[in-house]
C-alpha positions in Angstrom: 154.8 240.3 84.8 156.3 238.2 87.6 155.4 239.2 91.1 158.1 240.3 93.5 158.4 240.0 97.3 157.3 243.7 97.6 154.1 243.0 95.8 152.8 240.4 98.2 154.6 241.1 101.5 152.9 242.6 104.6 154.8 245.9 104.9 156.2 247.2 108.1 155.5 244.1 110.3 155.6 244.5 114.1 159.1 243.7 115.3 161.0 243.4 118.6 164.5 243.6 119.9 166.6 240.7 121.3 165.9 242.0 124.9 162.1 242.1 124.5 160.6 239.7 127.0 158.6 236.8 125.6 155.4 237.7 127.3 155.6 241.0 125.4 156.4 239.2 122.2 153.3 237.0 122.7 151.2 240.1 123.4 152.5 241.6 120.1 151.5 238.4 118.3 148.0 238.5 119.7 147.5 242.2 119.1 148.7 241.9 115.5 147.2 238.5 114.7 150.5 237.1 113.6 152.6 234.0 114.4 156.1 235.3 113.9 157.9 238.5 115.1 161.2 239.5 113.4 163.9 240.3 116.0 165.9 243.4 115.0 169.3 244.6 116.2 169.9 248.3 117.0 170.5 249.0 113.3 167.1 247.5 112.2 168.7 244.4 110.8 167.0 241.0 111.2 169.0 238.8 113.6 166.3 236.2 114.3 162.6 235.5 114.4 160.4 234.4 117.3 157.4 232.2 116.3 154.5 231.2 118.5 155.9 227.7 118.3 159.3 228.8 119.5 157.7 230.2 122.6 155.6 227.1 123.3 158.2 224.5 122.5 161.4 226.2 123.8 160.0 228.0 126.8 156.5 227.0 128.0 157.0 223.3 127.5 160.2 223.5 129.5 158.4 225.1 132.4 160.2 228.5 131.9 158.2 231.7 132.6 158.0 233.8 129.4 158.3 236.9 131.6 161.8 235.7 132.6 163.1 235.2 129.0 164.0 237.5 126.1 163.5 237.0 122.4 167.2 236.2 122.1 166.6 233.2 124.4 164.4 231.3 122.0 164.6 233.1 118.6 165.2 230.9 115.5 168.5 231.6 113.9 170.1 231.8 111.5 167.2 233.7 109.9 166.5 233.4 106.2 165.5 236.6 104.5 164.6 237.7 101.0 165.1 241.1 99.3 162.2 243.3 98.3 162.9 242.6 94.6 163.1 238.8 94.9 160.8 237.0 92.5 158.0 235.1 94.2 159.2 231.8 92.7 162.5 232.3 94.4 160.7 233.2 97.7 158.8 229.9 97.5 162.0 228.0 96.7 163.7 229.4 99.8 160.7 228.6 102.0 160.7 225.1 100.7 164.4 224.6 101.1 164.3 225.7 104.8 160.7 224.5 105.5 159.6 227.8 106.9 156.2 229.3 106.7 157.3 232.9 106.8 160.2 235.0 105.6 161.3 238.5 106.6 161.8 240.8 103.6 164.7 243.2 103.7 165.3 246.4 101.8 168.5 247.6 100.1 170.0 248.5 103.5 169.3 245.0 104.8 166.6 246.4 107.2 163.3 244.7 107.7 160.7 246.1 105.2 158.1 243.4 105.4 157.2 239.7 105.9 155.9 237.1 103.5 153.8 234.2 104.9 152.6 231.1 103.2 149.1 232.7 103.4 150.4 235.5 101.2 151.6 233.0 98.6 148.2 231.3 98.7 146.5 234.7 98.3 148.2 235.5 95.0 146.3 232.7 93.4 149.0 230.6 91.8 147.8 227.0 92.5 151.0 225.3 91.4 153.2 227.4 93.6 150.8 227.0 96.5 150.6 223.2 96.2 154.4 222.9 95.9 155.0 225.1 98.9 152.6 223.3 101.2 153.9 219.9 100.1 157.6 220.8 100.7 157.1 222.7 104.0 155.1 219.8 105.4 157.6 217.0 104.4 159.3 214.9 107.1 162.9 215.7 107.7 163.7 213.7 110.8 164.4 216.9 112.7 162.3 218.7 115.2 160.5 221.7 113.6 160.3 225.2 115.1 
């Protein structure tokens, strides 16, 4: 039987709000050993994501103090999400299309239920999917990556 997003996602990932300061976001990443934090609005819907790379390239590299910025300042948007019942093949296709290493997973109410990372795809042991994903995410596009 084909695996679905719910089968491989990390459930209930740590999240933040648009007004969470970036030093707090970085602390959440360190405490939870993750590289991306979904940004949720007051209704629990994903409005963006902040990656460790977003903080470094959009804030620190510009000499801005992360204590002085919120998640909304540097979050990546639009955010691409998948539903909990999305087949893994479709998850991989979306990751490839948008060259992202992680995707928030939303429930039927469009609220954040989990997150799928490229490591989660590797862990399910489908070599063809893994090779395809890594190849496509790493391809050159001529645009800066976040």
